[in-house]
Each structure stands twice: as structure tokens, then as C-alpha cells.
N, C-alpha and C positions, 0 to 999 in steps of 0.2 A: 266489619264494614268500615273502610277508611273514610274519614271526613276530609274533603278537599275543597280548598278555596281557589277561585280563579281571580287574578288581578289583571285588569285590562280587557276592555270589550270590543276591541277592534276586529279586523277580519280574522286573524288567527285566534284571538281570544274568544270570539263567538264559536269557532269550531271546537276549541277546548271545553267551552261550556256544554256544548251538546255531547261531546264525547264523554265527559265525566258524568253527565246527567243520565246517559244511556248504559253506563258500565255497571255490571252486576256486583262488582267488588268494592264499590265506593259510592258515596253520596255527596252531592254538590251542596256545600254550605251556603254559597252565595257568590255574587260577583262584586268586586271592588272596582268602581269607576265613577268619577265625579260627573260625567256627562249624562244628563237626564234623557238625552235624545236616543241613547242606546237601548234597544228593545231586547229583552231576554226571554220573554214569555211569562206565562202565569206562574206564580208560586216560587219564584227565585228571589230570595232576599238580596237587597242592594245595599251597598256601603259606599261612602265617599272616600274612606280611607281604611287601611288595614287596621289602624288603632281602634276602630269602631267595632271590630270583630271580637267578641268575648267568648264565643263558643270554643271549647277545647278542639284543637285542630291537629290533624296528622300531617297534612301536606298542603303546599301552596304551588300554584302554577302562575309564574310571572310572565305575562304576555303584554308587557308594557313597552314604551319606547326604550331603546337600548341604554340611554343615559341614566334611566331610573333603575336598572337592574341591580347595580351594586348596592345602593342605599337600601332598596327594598329587600334584597337578599340578605343583607346584614341584619336588617330588622327581623326578618323571618328566622334567621339563625338564633337571634337573642331570645325569641319566643319558643325555640325548640322545634320549629316546623321543618320537615324535609321539604326540599324545593326542586321544582322543575322550572328551569329558566329558558325562555326563548332565546334563539341565537340572534346576534353574536352575544357572548356571555356578558360583555360590558363594553363601554364606549372607548376605553383606553386601557393601557396595561396597568397603570396605577390602580384604577378602579377594580380591575379583574383580580389583581393580587390582594387587594384589601378584602374583597369577597371571599377569596380562597382562604385567607387567614381566619375570617369569621366562621366559615363553614367548618374548618378543621378544629378550631377552639371549641365550638358548640357541639361537635360530634354528631352533626346531622348529616343526612344523605343529600347528595346533590346530583342532579342530572341536567344536562343542557340539551335543548331541542334541536340538535342536528339530526332530524328524524330520518334522513336518507339512510342512515345506518341500519334501519329496521326494514328497508326494502328487501324482499327475498332475493331479488336479482343482484343487488349490491353485495349481499352476504355470499351469494353464489360465486360472484366474480372474485371476491376476496379469497374464497376457499380454493377456487381453480388456480389462482396465481400462487398461493401458498403450496399447493400440491405439485406445482411445476408443469401445469398443462401446456404452457408456452415456453418452458424452460426459464431462464433468467430474464426478467423484464429489462428491456433496453430502451425503448421509446414509448412516450405517452402523448397522445394528441386529444385535446378536448375542444369543443366549441359550445359557447353559450351566446346565442344571438337571437334576441327577441326585439320587437318594437313595442315599447311601453306607450300607451296612449297619452297624448299631451295632457289630458285632464289629471293624470296620475301625479303631475308636478304642479298643478295649479293651486295657488293659495295655501300651500303647506310647507313643512320643513324641507321637502324634497326640491323645492325650487332652487335652492342653493347647494344643498348637501345631499342630493339623491344619487350619489355614485353607486353604480351596480356592484362595486367591489364588496362593500360591507353589507349590501342588501341581498345580493344574489350569489356572487362568486365565493363568499365565505362558505356557503354550502358545498360548492364544488371542491374547494380547497380541502375541506374537511373529508369529503368522500375520497379524494385522492390519498390523503394521509391514511385513511382507514383501510383502503384497498391495496395500494401500492407500497406505502411505507412513509416514514418521516421525511418531510421536506426540509433540506438543509441550506438552500440558497435560492434566491429569486432575482430576476431582472425583468424590468417592464418598460414597454414603449407605449406611449399615449397616442390615440387617434384624435383627429380634429373634432371640435364641437360642431354639431349640425343644427342644434336648436338655438344657437346664438347665446348660450350660456357658458359660464366658466366651469360648470360641472363636468366631472369625468364621465364620458359616454361610451367610449370604446377603447380597445387597445389589444396589445399582445404581451403575454407573460411567459417567460422561460423559468423552468423549475429544475432543481437538481435534487434528487432523492438520495437517502443515506446509503443505499446499496449500489449506487452508480448509475441508475437509470436517469434519463433526462426527459423533460416533457414541455409541452406548451399549452397554453389556454388562449384562444382567440375569443374576444367577447365584445358585444355591443348591445345597447338598449335602444337602437335606432333602426333596426332592420328586421322585417317580418320573415325571418327565415324559419325552416322546419327544425332547426337544431338547437337543442337545449334540454336539460334534464326534465323539466316540467312537461315540455311538449312531447318528449320521447316516451315518458312513462305514464302520462295522463294523471299525475298525482294531484294536480291543482285544478279544481273546478273552474277557476277564473282564467285559465290558460288553455287554449285549444290544443288538442291532442293530434300529433302527427305520426308517432310511432317510429320516427327516424332515429338511427344511431347518432350519438354525439360524442362518443368516447372510443378511442382506438388504442390498443396497447400491443406492442410487438415484443417478442422475446427471442432467445437463441433457438427455439424449437418451433416457433409459430406465432400466431397472433389472434387477437379476439376483439370483437366489437360489441359495444353495449349501447342500449339494453337488449338487442336481439339475441345476445350471447352467441354470435356466430364465431365458431372456433375453427381456425386454420392451423394446419401442422405441416411441416416440411423439413427438408435437409439443407438444400442450397438452391441457387437460381437455375441450376441445370435441369430441374423438374419443378413444375408448378406446384405451389402449396395446395394441399387438398383439404376440403372442408370436412370436418369431423361432426357427425350428428351429435346434438346435445339437447337434452330435455331441460328446458328453462324452468327454474323454480318460479312459482307464482305466489303472490301474497295470499295468505289465508285470511287476512283482515287488513284494513287500511293502516298504513304506517303510524298515523297518529294514535290509533287504537292500540297497536302493538307497543308504542312508546308508553302509553298510559299503563298498560299491563306491566311493563318493566318498572316504571316508576313505583307502582304499588309494591313490587317485589323489593325495590331499593329501600322502601320504607321498612321493610322487614329484614333488612341486612344484606341483601344481594349486592354484588359488585356492580357499580354503574357501567353501562356501555360507553358513556362519555360524561365525565364529571367536570366540575369547574376547572380543575388543573389541566385536564386534557383539552378542554375547549379554549383555555387561555392560550395554548400553543397555536391552535387554529387562528384565534384572534391576532396573535403576534405576527403570523405570516401575512394575514390580510392587511394589517396595518402597515407592514413593511412595503407591500405592493402598492397600497394607497399613497404612501409617502413618495415612493419613486415616481408615480404617475403625477401627483400634484406638483412635484418639483419641476415638471416639464412644461408648465404653463407660462404663457407670457401675458402681457396686458390685454391682448385681444382674445384670449382663451384658446389659441391654437397651440398645438404641440411644438416644442422647441427641438430642433434636430440634434441628435446625439453627435453628429459629425460637424456641427457648426463651431 
């Protein structure tokens, strides 16, 4: 029975607490969070700081603000704790590399919470592309367009720094890396601000993949559209489910849309592409539960599906896109034309 500590009691931390609490292969040692207003239920020990934990520990889940990940992960490594770190892995590249060095030197296992890799449909899509179901991938089109409620930004760090790139798109970037292949170049255009803030709210991103495919991501946190991973898959209880596709990939022999897994195959435009029946893989358990299963295996020496080093590459791409978008601001917060 593995002993697991959860650090951070926010929305995702609370879900981790419940997942660990309910898992038959581990026991919840407690929650570290200095906020006394966070409720965890009866019988769960509370700590203000990781240094207060004296119980021998197997692993820790870090569900704290991003800027705390590196320091907390380095501390966990010093204590010999395996770690599962929420995404993104760190706030900047220096912090991510320092964490990676600490993990390597301590010889502990690391896993980063890009939990979409555990979705059965994501793994099926990856396998279909690898098997050549649509031939060689050529184009990739993705949409993430949600309207976040105004209260999401009120009176917290998101008021100035709540860009959807590092909060939301970092997941989509990682999913594309996992499914399609490594991203080797990016270019981004910023949309105008609609809430009267200088925060990044929308834009378009062009991507180049290592094997020659190109792709786009259109994103906005100001529009109540049906398109986005969470809405499409129903993975997040706080976001309404629409079941609409939000990712389309075309190749030399056909195309596929996700998450419906609608597969089309054909030869050329002289005859319409034909839909090929496909049985969609379904999750046998929620992705967070599957992620915890894997974390427990990592503690026993299994290779991580995404470790600190891998997640650092996802962070590097997201930060490059964020920098490109931020460079397009003017004093009034509007995008500066690339043609000006």
C-alpha cells in the first residue's frame, strides 16, 4: 500500500484527494495547504507545509500554483519522494530544468499531469495514426473556444496573467505532441482583447511537426462555442459537455476527426472519400484514476508516460507561443498587425 501526500487543495487538488482516498492501492497521508477554509472531509490530516510531514512517504502529488512546482518538486526529490506534478511542469524554463536536474540526481520517479494522454480515445487516435489509417499525416486543425465566466478572473492572479495558453492550450499542445509527433516550429497571431484587459484572450497558432505535417490551433476564452477538448469529451465536470469534434487530421489516404473517431478514406477528388466504420475505444475509468494507477506503477519502476523532461518540451513550446502573442500587444491591449 503506497503512502501518498497531496499538496494543494484547489479544484484539481480536491479531485486528487478524492481519487487517492478511493484507490485500493494507496492511502492518503494528508493534504498540505495553509488555507484553513479548504474542506477535505473527516479524518484527513492537514499540514501547512511539506516540512511538517514526518510520516515515511512513497509519493507526492503537487497540485499547487505553477510557480511553486519547481521548488516543491526539488524538496520532494531531496526527501526521496516520487512525484506527480500538475501541468504545466513549471513557470519557466530555468525552473523546469532545475527540477529535472533534481529528479535525475535523486533517482526518483516523476510524472506530469498531462492527463489527456490517458484518455482511451487519445490513445486510439495515436495508434491509428501510427498504423497508417490515414496514410502520412499532412494537416492538423484544432479549435479550443470556450467562454470563461467573468468571475473566473475577479480578484485573483488571473486578472492580469490568466492567458489560456499556459492554462488550457498547454494541454492541447501536449496532446498533439503525443498523437501527431514533435512540434518543431510555431507562429502565432493574437486576437483583440474583449474584456478591456491586456491579457491574452484569443488567437491563431501555426505549427510545424517534425515529419512534415503542419497544423493550426484557433483559441479563445471569450466565446461560448461547442468546440474544445473538455466540452467534446465531457472530462471536466465544471464544463458543459457538447460531444462535438474539435480536432481534424488529414493524411495522404484519408482523414479522421476527434473525439468521434470518424474515419474517412479515399484516393483522390474524383471520388468522394468514404467513411469507414470504427469502434471507438471507451475509458474503463476516469483519466485521473488511470493516471494515479500509472503513478503507482512509476513508484515501482515503470517508465512514465510523461516525465519532467518530456513535459519540459511541452512547456517550451507553450512559452514560445505565449512570448509571440505577448510581443503583439500595444498600450491599449490590442493586437499589432504583422503587416504594419
